[in-house]
C-alpha positions as MATLAB code, in Angstrom:
seq = 'MLGTINRDLTLIFSNKSQMIIMLSIIPIYLLVLDVSQMERMYFLILVIMTYIFLMTPFAFDMKSQTLSMMNSLPLRRKDTVLYRYLSVFVYFLISIIYSGIYLWIINKTGLMDVEYFNLKMIKEAIPYILITASIMFPANFKFGPRLAQIVNAFLFSFTAVATITLSRYGLSLSTKGIMSLMKGPTLFLVVLAIYLISLIISIRLYENRDL';
ca = [
       5.145   15.914    6.797;
       8.847   15.409    5.424;
      10.171   14.731    9.039;
       7.551   12.273    9.867;
       8.210   10.417    6.619;
      11.922   10.402    7.386;
      10.873    9.026   10.678;
       8.627    6.503    9.171;
      11.213    5.294    6.684;
      13.870    4.947    9.548;
      11.438    2.930   11.508;
      10.705    0.386    8.720;
      14.614    0.025    7.822;
      15.604   -0.363   11.137;
      13.477   -3.298   11.921;
      15.528   -6.435   10.967;
      12.414   -8.496   10.899;
      10.664   -5.835    8.664;
      13.648   -5.761    6.345;
      13.932   -9.399    6.049;
      10.115   -9.555    4.534;
      10.781   -6.621    2.332;
      13.965   -8.023    0.829;
      12.379  -11.628    0.274;
       8.658  -10.825   -0.696;
       9.970  -10.140   -4.210;
      12.162  -13.068   -4.571;
       9.341  -15.357   -3.281;
       6.591  -14.051   -5.670;
       9.230  -14.418   -8.726;
       9.636  -17.941   -7.782;
       6.150  -18.784   -6.820;
       4.178  -17.120   -9.666;
       4.375  -17.405  -13.452;
       6.907  -14.913  -14.638;
       5.282  -15.132  -18.204;
       2.696  -12.921  -16.452;
       5.348  -10.378  -15.679;
       2.872   -7.370  -16.077;
       0.546   -8.716  -13.392;
       3.587   -9.603  -11.287;
       4.862   -6.051  -11.215;
       1.163   -4.834  -10.305;
       1.077   -7.310   -7.707;
       4.819   -6.333   -6.234;
       3.620   -2.612   -6.328;
       0.557   -3.150   -4.384;
       2.080   -5.309   -1.783;
       5.027   -3.221   -1.383;
       3.187    0.173   -1.160;
       0.811   -1.496    1.909;
       3.851   -2.680    3.826;
       5.513    0.855    3.371;
       2.452    2.346    4.658;
       1.135    0.024    6.915;
       4.229   -0.607    9.095;
       4.785    2.523   10.762;
       0.832    3.277   10.951;
       0.418    0.161   12.995;
       3.396    0.789   15.299;
       2.098    4.234   15.867;
      -1.425    2.882   16.741;
       0.042    0.091   18.923;
       2.601    1.877   20.721;
       0.278    5.290   21.238;
       2.666    7.517   19.369;
      -0.474    9.292   17.909;
      -1.174    9.875   21.554;
       2.046   11.820   22.157;
       1.675   13.634   18.407;
      -1.680   14.911   19.628;
       0.140   16.713   22.607;
       1.776   18.514   20.096;
       0.380   21.736   18.371;
      -0.814   19.539   15.835;
      -4.460   19.088   14.885;
      -5.883   15.603   14.618;
      -7.159   16.569   11.264;
      -3.859   17.241   10.361;
      -2.613   13.661   11.303;
      -5.030   12.194    9.208;
      -4.440   14.284    6.394;
      -0.809   13.292    6.541;
      -1.791    9.469    6.428;
      -3.815    9.789    3.657;
      -1.321   11.880    1.656;
       1.413    9.545    2.336;
       0.075    7.105    0.445;
       0.960    8.839   -2.776;
       4.524    9.200   -1.267;
       4.862    5.613   -0.279;
       3.605    4.413   -3.722;
       6.236    6.498   -5.484;
       8.671    5.042   -3.100;
       7.438    1.368   -3.807;
       8.043    2.120   -7.623;
      11.509    3.113   -7.085;
      12.430    0.561   -4.648;
      10.631   -2.196   -6.616;
      12.485   -0.861   -9.917;
      15.895   -0.998   -8.522;
      15.085   -4.440   -6.895;
      14.080   -5.818  -10.234;
      16.654   -3.962  -12.460;
      19.336   -5.522  -10.284;
      17.824   -9.143  -10.809;
      17.475   -8.377  -14.234;
      21.036   -6.971  -14.693;
      22.721   -9.648  -13.173;
      20.943  -12.365  -15.226;
      19.089  -14.356  -12.460;
      16.046  -13.723  -14.215;
      14.357  -11.654  -17.050;
      11.892   -9.531  -15.323;
      10.128   -6.026  -15.804;
      11.269   -3.218  -13.746;
       9.091   -0.605  -14.991;
       5.594   -0.785  -16.616;
       3.550    2.497  -16.694;
       0.353    0.477  -17.661;
       0.568   -1.529  -14.465;
       1.371    1.412  -12.131;
      -1.701    3.126  -13.480;
      -4.007    0.283  -12.953;
      -2.282   -0.070   -9.246;
      -3.261    3.386   -8.227;
      -7.028    2.610   -7.762;
      -6.568   -0.663   -6.139;
      -4.322    0.930   -3.440;
      -6.611    4.026   -2.906;
      -9.679    1.702   -2.376;
      -7.636   -0.625   -0.065;
      -6.506    2.529    1.973;
      -9.973    4.053    1.887;
     -10.981    0.819    3.785;
      -7.899    0.455    6.191;
      -7.695    4.075    7.459;
     -11.012    4.334    8.884;
     -10.947    1.162   10.451;
      -7.505    1.927   12.054;
      -8.442    5.417   13.053;
     -11.565    3.894   14.895;
     -10.865    0.868   16.350;
      -8.071    0.098   19.096;
      -4.693   -1.568   18.202;
      -6.085   -5.274   18.539;
      -8.960   -4.843   16.444;
      -7.241   -2.737   13.936;
      -4.425   -5.714   13.568;
      -7.342   -7.824   12.647;
      -8.576   -5.495   10.171;
      -5.001   -4.977    8.813;
      -4.203   -8.902    8.590;
      -7.696   -9.447    6.679;
      -6.843   -6.579    4.104;
      -3.430   -7.799    3.874;
      -4.264  -11.284    3.163;
      -7.392  -10.347    0.748;
      -4.932   -7.786   -1.123;
      -2.103  -10.484   -1.514;
      -4.810  -13.360   -2.827;
      -6.548  -10.755   -5.255;
      -3.220   -9.577   -6.599;
      -1.747  -13.128   -6.980;
      -5.158  -13.757   -8.820;
      -4.826  -10.946  -11.141;
      -1.300  -11.940  -11.722;
      -2.220  -15.313  -12.976;
      -5.214  -14.391  -14.654;
      -5.397  -10.936  -15.495;
      -4.900  -11.236  -19.175;
      -7.601  -13.628  -19.813;
      -9.744  -11.392  -17.394;
      -9.010   -8.531  -19.568;
     -10.515  -10.034  -22.564;
     -14.112  -10.556  -20.617;
     -14.184   -6.970  -19.834;
     -13.220   -7.402  -15.991;
     -10.008   -5.849  -16.002;
     -11.528   -3.221  -18.195;
     -12.923   -1.681  -15.110;
      -9.473   -0.899  -13.938;
      -9.000    1.630  -16.473;
     -10.490    5.181  -17.561;
     -10.921    8.136  -16.501;
     -13.984    7.645  -14.896;
     -12.970    4.915  -12.720;
     -10.263    7.367  -11.518;
     -12.824    9.589  -10.391;
     -15.102    7.257   -8.761;
     -12.010    6.048   -6.861;
     -10.900    9.675   -5.892;
     -14.535   10.478   -4.571;
     -14.328    7.531   -2.389;
     -10.996    8.426   -1.033;
     -12.022   11.747   -0.147;
     -15.303   10.383    1.421;
     -13.057    7.779    3.309;
     -10.829   10.879    4.357;
     -14.014   12.837    5.645;
     -14.966   10.075    7.428;
     -11.643    9.201    9.086;
     -11.169   12.721   10.234;
     -14.717   12.666   11.953;
     -13.936    9.365   13.553;
     -10.668   10.451   14.995;
     -11.459   13.649   16.174;
     -14.216   11.987   18.143;
     -12.034    8.919   19.531;
     -10.455    9.256   22.995;
      -7.021    8.116   22.831;
];
């Protein structure tokens, strides 16, 4: 798993266009959105960065048929799916570290007073990311690269719009009880159950797919 993660990160950081996106996305959000809602800004950055870290190598594999080559190795398709689902937590941690360092540099250089670590927003981001991945993975394991790209584009757009909405109106929505759905152990258990169901579905889909 560590070798595959190292390969994925090498793929991400060796791609110039991808690096430009990763380096520019945080400053763009800081300039476009209301910094007074920094908690929601941090939430937005974590979700988007995790999605980018997660989806870039996976989309590359699906498009270049790297998964076909991986299946020629002594590795079960089930293991390939398990890796992708476990990698969500790894890339979420990497996103926390990457975003934290990036925002810390912005803060320390005096460019902007930003928050570079918020445990509350980290806890709220986890269910959102798991739900997004629960939709994204089965679609990508089921469909071909072209249709999977459409699904990924839709999910990315939806994620960006939804998290931007939360960054702007999160505090007022919280008083109305909507954001309270993002809290508590009950929600986490429900989301975890959905994630496990999605994992089982992806394994079935991928094992029955012709590559």
